[in-house]
C-alpha positions as CSV (number, residue, x, y, z in Angstrom):
1,M,-36.1,101.0,-48.2
2,S,-35.0,97.6,-49.2
3,S,-37.4,95.5,-51.1
4,L,-36.6,92.6,-48.9
5,T,-38.3,94.6,-45.8
6,I,-41.0,96.5,-47.6
7,L,-43.8,93.8,-46.4
8,R,-42.8,94.7,-42.9
9,S,-42.8,98.4,-43.3
10,Y,-46.4,97.8,-44.5
11,A,-47.3,95.6,-41.6
12,Q,-46.1,98.2,-39.1
13,K,-48.3,101.1,-40.3
14,S,-50.6,102.0,-37.6
15,D,-52.9,103.3,-40.5
16,P,-52.9,101.0,-43.3
17,S,-55.3,103.0,-45.3
18,S,-52.5,105.6,-45.9
19,L,-51.0,103.1,-48.4
20,P,-51.8,103.8,-51.8
21,S,-54.6,102.1,-53.6
22,S,-52.1,100.5,-56.1
23,V,-50.6,98.5,-53.0
24,L,-53.5,98.1,-50.6
25,L,-56.7,96.2,-51.3
26,S,-58.1,96.0,-47.7
27,H,-57.3,95.8,-44.0
28,S,-58.9,94.6,-40.8
29,D,-57.7,95.0,-37.2
30,T,-55.4,91.9,-37.4
31,C,-54.2,91.7,-41.2
32,L,-53.9,93.7,-44.4
33,T,-54.3,92.4,-48.0
34,I,-52.0,93.8,-50.6
35,F,-51.6,93.2,-54.4
36,D,-48.5,91.2,-55.2
37,A,-46.0,93.6,-56.8
38,F,-44.9,90.8,-59.1
39,P,-48.0,88.7,-59.7
40,K,-47.4,85.1,-60.9
41,S,-51.0,84.5,-61.9
42,I,-54.0,86.5,-63.1
43,F,-55.0,87.0,-59.6
44,H,-52.3,87.2,-56.8
45,F,-52.5,88.7,-53.4
46,L,-50.6,88.7,-50.1
47,V,-52.1,88.7,-46.7
48,L,-49.9,90.1,-44.0
49,P,-50.5,89.9,-40.2
50,R,-50.1,93.4,-38.8
51,I,-47.3,94.1,-36.2
52,K,-49.1,94.9,-33.1
53,A,-48.4,93.8,-29.5
54,P,-47.8,91.3,-28.2
55,W,-46.0,90.3,-31.8
56,T,-42.8,91.6,-32.7
57,I,-40.9,91.9,-36.0
58,F,-39.0,88.9,-35.0
59,D,-41.9,86.8,-34.1
60,L,-43.4,87.6,-37.6
61,A,-40.3,87.5,-39.7
62,G,-41.7,84.4,-41.4
63,L,-43.5,81.3,-41.0
64,H,-40.3,79.6,-39.6
65,S,-40.2,82.2,-36.7
66,L,-44.0,82.0,-36.0
67,L,-43.9,78.4,-35.5
68,K,-41.3,78.8,-32.6
69,C,-43.6,80.8,-30.9
70,D,-46.4,79.5,-28.2
71,K,-48.4,77.0,-30.5
72,I,-51.9,78.3,-29.2
73,R,-51.0,81.9,-30.2
74,A,-49.2,81.0,-33.4
75,K,-52.4,78.9,-34.4
76,E,-54.6,81.8,-33.7
77,L,-52.7,84.0,-35.9
78,L,-52.9,81.7,-38.7
79,V,-56.7,81.3,-38.3
80,N,-57.0,85.0,-38.4
81,M,-55.0,85.0,-41.8
82,K,-57.1,82.3,-43.1
83,E,-60.4,84.2,-42.2
84,E,-58.9,87.3,-44.2
85,A,-58.0,84.8,-47.1
86,D,-61.5,83.2,-47.1
87,N,-62.9,86.8,-47.4
88,L,-60.3,87.6,-50.1
89,Q,-61.3,84.4,-52.0
90,K,-65.0,85.6,-52.2
91,T,-63.9,89.0,-53.5
92,I,-61.6,87.3,-56.2
93,E,-64.3,84.9,-57.3
94,D,-66.8,87.9,-57.8
95,E,-64.2,89.8,-59.7
96,M,-63.6,86.5,-61.9
97,Q,-67.3,86.2,-62.6
98,K,-67.4,89.9,-63.5
99,R,-64.3,89.8,-65.8
100,Y,-64.5,86.1,-67.3
101,G,-68.0,85.0,-66.6
102,F,-66.7,82.0,-64.5
103,K,-64.5,81.3,-61.6
104,W,-61.7,78.9,-61.1
105,E,-59.4,77.5,-58.4
106,L,-57.3,79.7,-56.0
107,W,-54.4,78.4,-53.9
108,I,-53.7,79.6,-50.5
109,G,-50.3,79.2,-48.8
110,F,-46.7,79.9,-48.0
111,H,-43.3,79.5,-49.5
112,A,-41.2,77.3,-47.4
113,V,-38.3,79.4,-47.6
114,P,-39.7,83.0,-48.3
115,S,-37.6,85.6,-50.2
116,M,-38.9,88.6,-48.3
117,E,-39.1,89.5,-44.7
118,H,-42.3,89.3,-42.8
119,L,-44.7,86.5,-42.9
120,H,-47.0,86.7,-45.7
121,L,-49.6,84.2,-47.2
122,H,-50.0,83.9,-51.0
123,V,-53.5,83.7,-52.3
124,L,-53.4,83.2,-56.2
125,S,-55.4,81.8,-59.2
126,N,-54.2,78.4,-60.4
127,D,-53.6,79.5,-64.1
128,L,-50.2,80.7,-63.4
129,C,-50.3,83.0,-66.4
130,S,-48.4,86.3,-65.9
131,P,-45.5,88.1,-67.6
132,K,-44.0,88.2,-64.3
133,M,-43.6,84.3,-64.2
134,K,-40.0,84.4,-65.8
135,L,-37.8,81.9,-63.9
136,K,-37.8,78.3,-63.0
137,K,-37.7,79.0,-59.3
138,H,-40.5,81.4,-59.8
139,Y,-42.7,78.4,-61.1
140,N,-41.4,75.7,-58.9
141,S,-42.1,77.9,-55.9
142,F,-45.9,77.7,-56.5
143,H,-46.0,74.2,-58.0
144,P,-48.9,72.8,-55.6
145,K,-47.5,69.3,-55.5
146,L,-43.7,69.9,-55.4
147,G,-43.7,70.7,-51.8
148,F,-42.1,74.1,-51.5
149,F,-45.5,75.8,-51.7
150,L,-47.0,74.8,-48.2
151,H,-50.7,75.0,-48.3
152,L,-52.4,76.8,-45.6
153,S,-54.6,74.0,-44.7
154,D,-51.8,71.6,-44.2
155,V,-49.8,74.0,-42.1
156,L,-52.8,74.2,-39.9
157,S,-53.2,70.6,-39.7
158,W,-49.5,70.3,-38.2
159,F,-50.8,71.8,-34.9
160,D,-53.3,68.8,-34.5
161,A,-50.8,66.2,-35.3
162,E,-48.3,64.4,-33.0
163,P,-45.9,66.8,-31.1
164,S,-42.9,65.2,-33.0
165,F,-44.4,65.6,-36.5
166,F,-45.1,69.2,-35.6
167,E,-41.5,69.7,-34.4
168,T,-40.2,68.1,-37.5
169,M,-42.2,70.2,-40.0
170,S,-41.8,73.5,-38.3
171,K,-38.1,73.3,-38.7
172,L,-38.4,74.4,-42.4
173,K,-35.0,73.6,-43.1
174,K,-33.6,75.4,-46.3
175,S,-31.3,72.6,-47.1
176,Q,-34.6,70.5,-47.4
177,Y,-36.8,73.1,-49.4
178,E,-34.4,75.1,-51.6
179,P,-33.3,72.3,-53.9
180,L,-36.9,71.7,-54.9
181,L,-36.6,75.2,-56.7
182,K,-34.2,73.6,-59.0
183,D,-36.3,70.4,-59.9
184,A,-37.2,69.7,-63.3
185,L,-40.1,71.9,-65.0
186,S,-43.4,69.9,-65.3
187,C,-46.9,71.0,-65.7
188,W,-48.8,70.9,-62.5
189,K,-52.1,69.9,-64.2
190,C,-51.1,67.2,-66.6
191,G,-47.5,66.3,-65.5
192,R,-46.0,66.6,-68.8
193,D,-42.2,67.5,-68.6
194,M,-41.2,70.9,-70.2
195,A,-37.9,71.7,-71.7
196,N,-37.8,75.3,-70.7
197,M,-39.7,78.4,-69.2
198,P,-41.0,79.5,-72.7
199,T,-42.3,76.1,-73.5
200,L,-43.9,75.8,-70.1
201,K,-45.5,79.3,-70.4
202,A,-46.9,78.6,-73.6
203,H,-48.4,75.2,-72.4
204,L,-49.9,77.0,-69.3
205,Q,-51.6,79.5,-71.5
206,Q,-53.0,76.7,-73.8
207,E,-54.3,75.0,-70.7
208,W,-55.8,78.1,-69.5
209,D,-57.4,79.0,-72.7
210,Q,-58.8,75.6,-73.1
211,E,-60.3,75.7,-69.5
212,S,-61.8,79.2,-70.4
213,R,-63.4,77.8,-73.5
214,K,-64.8,74.8,-71.8
215,A,-66.3,76.9,-69.0
216,K,-68.0,79.4,-71.3
217,A,-69.3,76.6,-73.4
218,R,-70.8,75.2,-70.2
219,L,-72.3,78.6,-69.2
220,E,-73.7,79.0,-72.8
221,K,-75.2,75.6,-72.6
222,K,-76.9,76.2,-69.3
223,R,-78.2,79.7,-70.5
224,K,-79.9,78.0,-73.4
225,R,-81.3,75.3,-71.5
226,E,-82.8,77.6,-69.1
227,E,-84.2,79.9,-71.8
228,A,-85.8,77.0,-73.7
229,P,-89.7,76.8,-73.2
230,A,-90.7,73.8,-71.1
231,A,-92.6,71.2,-72.9
232,T,-95.9,69.8,-71.2
233,E,-97.5,66.6,-72.2
234,T,-101.1,66.8,-73.2
235,H,-101.8,63.2,-73.7
236,D,-100.6,59.6,-73.1
237,P,-97.0,59.5,-74.9
238,A,-97.9,56.0,-76.1
239,E,-100.6,57.4,-78.4
240,G,-98.3,59.4,-80.5
241,P,-95.9,62.5,-80.6
242,Q,-95.8,64.8,-77.7
243,I,-97.5,68.3,-78.3
244,K,-96.2,71.3,-76.4
245,K,-98.8,73.2,-74.5
246,Q,-98.3,76.4,-76.5
247,E,-98.6,74.7,-79.8
248,L,-102.3,73.2,-78.5
249,E,-103.1,76.8,-77.4
250,G,-102.1,78.1,-80.9
251,S,-104.3,75.6,-82.7
252,A,-107.2,76.3,-80.5
253,Q,-107.1,80.2,-81.2
254,D,-106.6,79.5,-85.1
255,P,-110.2,78.6,-86.3
256,K,-108.9,77.6,-89.8
257,G,-106.4,75.2,-88.2
258,S,-103.4,74.3,-90.1
């Protein structure tokens, strides 16, 4: 089976639960969610629409083909995928909390020119830290501001825009998008230009490590604040230092005083 069409084979299964647990995370009547085989972030999943009537393999070959279908049906399918992605986001955030003690941003969207057959929605954490992130085109395909990665919320907004705008955007011309993969490397977060992929990857790891340290420091500060005993004023603050309630009670119980 060609790696280009493997997603289609998953989407055609009448019983997705037959897929191995290393592939399938979950499925519903309309979609299935799988682990990305080559994750580009700590968390990276794909949401696929299942191929069931009235949809055909040609309708769901990609976003480009879907947007040629009836707009009402196409939008309904994308909304179903969004609901699946929203549920997935909650699952990922729970796992983030469990593993790392905090959660961070997720990106949800499509590649304007996908490398594999069958419509698939990427749901990935924004750290972009992964051994599988090797090439410039890998990174630029997910850069959130470059334009090759189409955020789902933006795609859904096309349906409510002027018909001429929808028609223009839905063409998804390769000649418009593919050159973006060759753009210079720059950190999506701070905007700094990077000489090469090893430099960029090291920088992204530093950004992630710094974010992790800050998040954990905030959580530790919050924990200490919540555990600290609350102080209660027992007299007019203008008359002198404040005395905590427990200190007052301790003095009253000690007949010798201090």
